[in-house]
C-alpha positions in Angstrom: 4.2 9.2 -9.8 7.7 7.8 -9.3 9.1 11.2 -10.3 7.2 12.9 -7.5 8.5 10.3 -5.0 12.1 10.7 -6.2 11.8 14.5 -5.9 10.4 14.3 -2.4 13.1 11.9 -1.2 15.8 14.0 -2.8 14.4 17.1 -1.2 14.2 15.5 2.2 17.7 14.2 2.1 19.1 17.5 0.7 17.5 19.4 3.6 19.4 17.3 6.1 22.8 17.4 4.3 25.3 19.5 6.1 26.5 22.6 4.3 29.9 24.3 4.3 30.2 27.5 6.2 30.1 29.5 3.0 26.7 28.0 2.2 28.0 25.6 -0.5 26.8 22.0 -0.4 29.4 19.4 0.6 29.5 16.1 -1.4 28.7 13.1 0.7 28.4 9.4 0.0 24.8 8.2 -0.3 23.5 7.0 3.0 20.8 4.9 1.4 21.8 1.2 1.5 22.4 -0.8 -1.6 20.4 -4.0 -1.3 22.4 -7.2 -1.6 21.3 -10.6 -2.5 17.6 -11.0 -3.0 16.6 -7.9 -1.0 14.5 -4.9 -2.2 14.9 -1.3 -0.8 11.5 0.1 -0.2 10.6 3.8 0.5 7.5 4.1 2.7 4.8 6.8 2.1 4.4 9.6 4.6 1.7 8.9 7.2 -1.1 11.4 7.4 -1.0 13.4 10.7 -4.8 13.9 10.7 -7.8 11.6 10.1 -10.2 12.2 7.3 -12.4 14.1 9.7 -9.5 16.5 10.7 -8.7 15.0 14.1 -4.9 15.0 14.8 -3.6 11.5 15.3 -1.4 10.8 18.3 2.3 10.2 17.9 1.7 6.6 18.9 -1.0 6.0 16.3 1.2 7.5 13.6 4.1 5.3 14.7 1.9 2.1 14.6 0.5 3.0 11.2 4.1 3.6 9.9 5.5 0.2 11.2 2.4 -1.7 10.0 2.2 -0.2 6.5 1.6 -2.6 3.6 2.5 -0.3 0.7 5.9 1.0 -0.5 7.9 2.2 -3.5 10.7 0.0 -4.9 13.8 2.1 -4.9 16.4 -0.6 -5.7 16.9 -4.3 -6.0 19.7 -6.6 -5.0 21.6 -8.4 -7.8 20.0 -11.7 -7.0 16.4 -10.5 -6.7 14.0 -12.7 -8.8 17.0 -14.5 -10.4 15.8 -18.0 -9.1 13.7 -19.0 -12.2 12.4 -22.1 -10.4 10.8 -19.9 -7.7 9.8 -17.1 -10.1 8.9 -18.9 -13.4 6.8 -16.0 -14.6 9.6 -13.5 -13.9 9.9 -10.7 -11.4 6.9 -9.7 -9.3 7.9 -6.0 -9.6 10.5 -3.6 -10.9 12.3 -0.4 -9.6 9.7 2.4 -9.5 6.7 0.2 -8.8 4.4 0.7 -5.8 4.0 -2.7 -4.2 1.9 -4.3 -1.5 3.7 -6.5 1.1 3.0 -8.1 4.4 2.6 -5.8 7.4 5.6 -5.6 9.8 7.9 -7.3 7.2 11.4 -6.5 6.4 14.3 -4.7 8.1 13.2 -1.2 9.2 15.8 1.6 8.9 15.6 5.4 9.3 17.8 7.8 7.5 17.4 11.5 8.4 14.0 10.8 9.8 12.7 9.0 6.7 11.9 5.3 7.1 12.9 2.7 4.6 12.6 -1.1 4.5 14.7 -3.9 3.2 12.4 -6.8 2.2 12.8 -10.2 0.6 11.8 -10.4 -3.1 9.2 -13.0 -2.3 7.5 -10.7 0.2 5.9 -8.6 -2.6 2.3 -9.7 -3.0 1.0 -7.2 -5.6 1.8 -4.1 -7.6 -0.5 -1.1 -7.4 -0.7 1.8 -9.8 -2.0 4.3 -7.3 -1.1 3.7 -3.6 -3.3 6.6 -2.3 -6.0 5.2 -0.1 -4.4 1.8 0.3 -4.3 0.9 4.0 -4.2 -2.2 6.2 -7.6 -3.6 7.0 
Protein backbone atom coordinates (compact mmCIF):
# COMPACT_ATOMS: atom_id res chain seq x y z
CA UNK A 1 0.00 0.00 0.00
CA UNK A 2 2.82 2.44 0.78
CA UNK A 3 4.16 2.03 -2.74
CA UNK A 4 0.80 3.15 -4.15
CA UNK A 5 0.77 6.23 -1.89
CA UNK A 6 4.35 7.11 -2.84
CA UNK A 7 3.50 6.76 -6.54
CA UNK A 8 0.40 8.95 -6.21
CA UNK A 9 2.28 11.65 -4.30
CA UNK A 10 5.17 11.58 -6.79
CA UNK A 11 2.71 11.77 -9.67
CA UNK A 12 0.80 14.71 -8.15
CA UNK A 13 3.97 16.64 -7.42
CA UNK A 14 5.41 15.86 -10.89
CA UNK A 15 2.28 17.20 -12.57
CA UNK A 16 2.71 20.55 -10.85
CA UNK A 17 6.46 20.89 -11.45
CA UNK A 18 7.31 23.53 -14.08
CA UNK A 19 8.90 22.31 -17.30
CA UNK A 20 11.44 24.03 -19.46
CA UNK A 21 10.21 25.42 -22.78
CA UNK A 22 11.67 22.43 -24.66
CA UNK A 23 9.52 20.07 -22.55
CA UNK A 24 12.35 18.80 -20.34
CA UNK A 25 11.82 18.71 -16.60
CA UNK A 26 13.72 21.19 -14.50
CA UNK A 27 15.34 19.99 -11.28
CA UNK A 28 13.86 21.61 -8.18
CA UNK A 29 14.52 21.22 -4.50
CA UNK A 30 11.93 19.18 -2.68
CA UNK A 31 9.13 21.34 -1.38
CA UNK A 32 8.13 18.77 1.23
CA UNK A 33 9.32 19.89 4.64
CA UNK A 34 11.81 17.79 6.59
CA UNK A 35 10.41 17.28 10.08
CA UNK A 36 12.62 18.56 12.89
CA UNK A 37 12.70 17.53 16.52
CA UNK A 38 9.92 15.14 17.49
CA UNK A 39 7.58 15.91 14.56
CA UNK A 40 6.18 13.47 11.97
CA UNK A 41 5.30 14.45 8.39
CA UNK A 42 1.92 12.94 7.50
CA UNK A 43 0.30 12.66 4.06
CA UNK A 44 -3.49 12.75 4.18
CA UNK A 45 -5.68 10.49 2.04
CA UNK A 46 -7.81 12.00 -0.71
CA UNK A 47 -11.36 12.82 0.41
CA UNK A 48 -14.11 11.21 -1.66
CA UNK A 49 -16.11 13.73 -3.69
CA UNK A 50 -19.32 11.69 -3.49
CA UNK A 51 -21.16 9.80 -0.78
CA UNK A 52 -21.62 6.03 -0.91
CA UNK A 53 -25.04 6.70 -2.47
CA UNK A 54 -23.48 8.78 -5.26
CA UNK A 55 -24.49 12.23 -4.03
CA UNK A 56 -21.84 14.87 -4.71
CA UNK A 57 -20.52 16.43 -1.50
CA UNK A 58 -20.34 20.20 -1.20
CA UNK A 59 -16.94 21.87 -1.21
CA UNK A 60 -17.54 22.87 2.41
CA UNK A 61 -18.27 19.26 3.43
CA UNK A 62 -15.13 18.03 1.67
CA UNK A 63 -13.07 20.74 3.39
CA UNK A 64 -14.48 19.85 6.83
CA UNK A 65 -13.78 16.15 6.25
CA UNK A 66 -10.23 16.99 5.17
CA UNK A 67 -9.35 19.12 8.19
CA UNK A 68 -10.97 16.73 10.66
CA UNK A 69 -9.38 13.57 9.24
CA UNK A 70 -8.00 11.07 11.75
CA UNK A 71 -5.89 8.89 9.45
CA UNK A 72 -2.67 9.57 7.57
CA UNK A 73 0.48 8.03 6.11
CA UNK A 74 3.83 8.62 7.87
CA UNK A 75 6.20 10.07 5.27
CA UNK A 76 9.09 11.14 7.49
CA UNK A 77 10.13 11.53 11.12
CA UNK A 78 12.22 14.16 12.82
CA UNK A 79 15.50 13.01 14.38
CA UNK A 80 14.15 13.24 17.93
CA UNK A 81 10.86 11.38 17.30
CA UNK A 82 10.39 8.61 19.88
CA UNK A 83 13.92 9.09 21.25
CA UNK A 84 12.75 9.86 24.80
CA UNK A 85 12.85 6.35 26.26
CA UNK A 86 11.19 7.40 29.51
CA UNK A 87 8.11 8.56 27.53
CA UNK A 88 8.20 5.66 25.04
CA UNK A 89 9.56 2.67 27.02
CA UNK A 90 8.10 0.19 24.52
CA UNK A 91 9.69 2.00 21.59
CA UNK A 92 8.19 4.01 18.71
CA UNK A 93 4.46 3.97 18.14
CA UNK A 94 4.96 3.80 14.35
CA UNK A 95 7.52 3.93 11.55
CA UNK A 96 7.83 5.60 8.16
CA UNK A 97 5.35 3.97 5.78
CA UNK A 98 2.71 3.19 8.42
CA UNK A 99 -0.90 4.34 8.25
CA UNK A 100 -1.69 5.89 11.61
CA UNK A 101 -4.67 7.21 13.55
CA UNK A 102 -4.31 10.54 15.32
CA UNK A 103 -6.55 13.11 16.96
CA UNK A 104 -8.86 15.13 14.72
CA UNK A 105 -7.74 18.70 13.97
CA UNK A 106 -4.23 17.96 15.26
CA UNK A 107 -0.96 19.17 13.87
CA UNK A 108 0.19 21.93 11.60
CA UNK A 109 -1.71 21.89 8.30
CA UNK A 110 0.24 22.70 5.13
CA UNK A 111 -0.64 22.51 1.43
CA UNK A 112 1.89 21.90 -1.32
CA UNK A 113 0.57 22.05 -4.89
CA UNK A 114 -2.97 21.47 -3.63
CA UNK A 115 -2.10 18.37 -1.57
CA UNK A 116 -2.51 18.67 2.21
CA UNK A 117 0.08 17.41 4.68
CA UNK A 118 0.37 17.61 8.47
CA UNK A 119 3.23 17.94 10.89
CA UNK A 120 2.18 16.22 14.12
CA UNK A 121 3.90 15.44 17.41
CA UNK A 122 5.17 11.89 17.91
CA UNK A 123 2.87 11.36 20.91
CA UNK A 124 -0.20 12.31 18.85
CA UNK A 125 -0.20 8.90 17.14
CA UNK A 126 -2.83 6.72 18.78
CA UNK A 127 -2.79 3.56 16.62
CA UNK A 128 -1.41 1.96 13.48
CA UNK A 129 -3.85 0.55 10.93
CA UNK A 130 -3.04 -1.87 8.13
CA UNK A 131 -5.79 -0.70 5.79
CA UNK A 132 -7.03 2.90 6.15
CA UNK A 133 -9.90 2.49 3.69
CA UNK A 134 -13.19 2.97 5.46
CA UNK A 135 -11.64 4.60 8.55
CA UNK A 136 -13.49 7.80 9.34
CA UNK A 137 -14.19 10.00 12.31
CA UNK A 138 -17.30 8.99 14.27
